[in-house]
N, C-alpha and C positions, 0 to 999 in steps of 0.2 A: 504494500500500500504506500502511495506517495503522500508525504506530508507537505503542506504548503502553509507558510506563515505570511500573513498579510499585515503590512505595517499599519499602525493606527492612523497615519496621515491619509492613507488611501481609503480606509474603512469609514472615516468620518464623512466623506462625500457621498457615500451610499450609491455610487454609480459605477462600481467596479464590475466588469464583465470578464469572465474567463472562458476562452474558446481555444480550440486546438490551433497550433501554429499554422498548419496547412490552410485552415479556414481563414485565418488572418491574412496570410499571404495572398490567397485568392481575392479577398476583399480589397487589398492594396492594388492588385492588378486591375480589378474592376474600377477602382477610383481613377487609375491612370487612363483607362479607356474612356471613362466618362469625361475626363478633362478637368475635373474639379478636385483639388486636394481635400483630404478629409478634414483639415483644420481651417478651411475657408469659412469665414463668418460673413453672412450677407450684411451689407450696409443698410442701416435703418434711415428712413427719411428724416431730414432735419426738422421738418414741421409737419404735423399731422393735419390734414385738411378734413374739415367736417362738412357734411352735407347739410345744407340749409334749404328746405323746400320752399318754393314760392307759395303765395296765397292760393293760386290756382291748383297747384299740386296737392295742397292740404285739402281743398274742397273735393278734388277727385278721389283722394284717399278716403275721406269721410264717406263719400257716396259709394265707393267700392266696398267698404266695410259694411255699410247698410245693406247693399245688395247681397253680399255674401251671407249675412245673418238671415236674410229673407229667403235664401236658397236660390237666388238668381245668379247662377254661374254654370259653367260647363266643366265637365271633367276633362282631363287631358285626352282620353280616348274619344269622347264626343267631339272635342275640338278638332282632333286629327281627322275624324270622319267627315266633318263639315268642310275642312280645308281640302281634303282629297276629292270630295264631290265637286267643289268649286274649281279645282285645278283640272279636273277631267272634262269640264264643259268646253 
């Protein structure tokens, strides 16, 4: 039986993964083929843009919610059938 000692510094992070060396090497090869190194961190935008709806969009949303509550909507399947009938004309 193999005994493995994990340093406390690594166990504190609780994100330690143990895999066979062969699997790790295959993963590194995959990373090279993908063109992105494993350590690359995507850059975050400097400023987060928030969506602010216009008065018209708010009215349309209110109407849509009212119609939905009243059951005035099409399922995706019904919508696809109507569109296919329209396109086949």
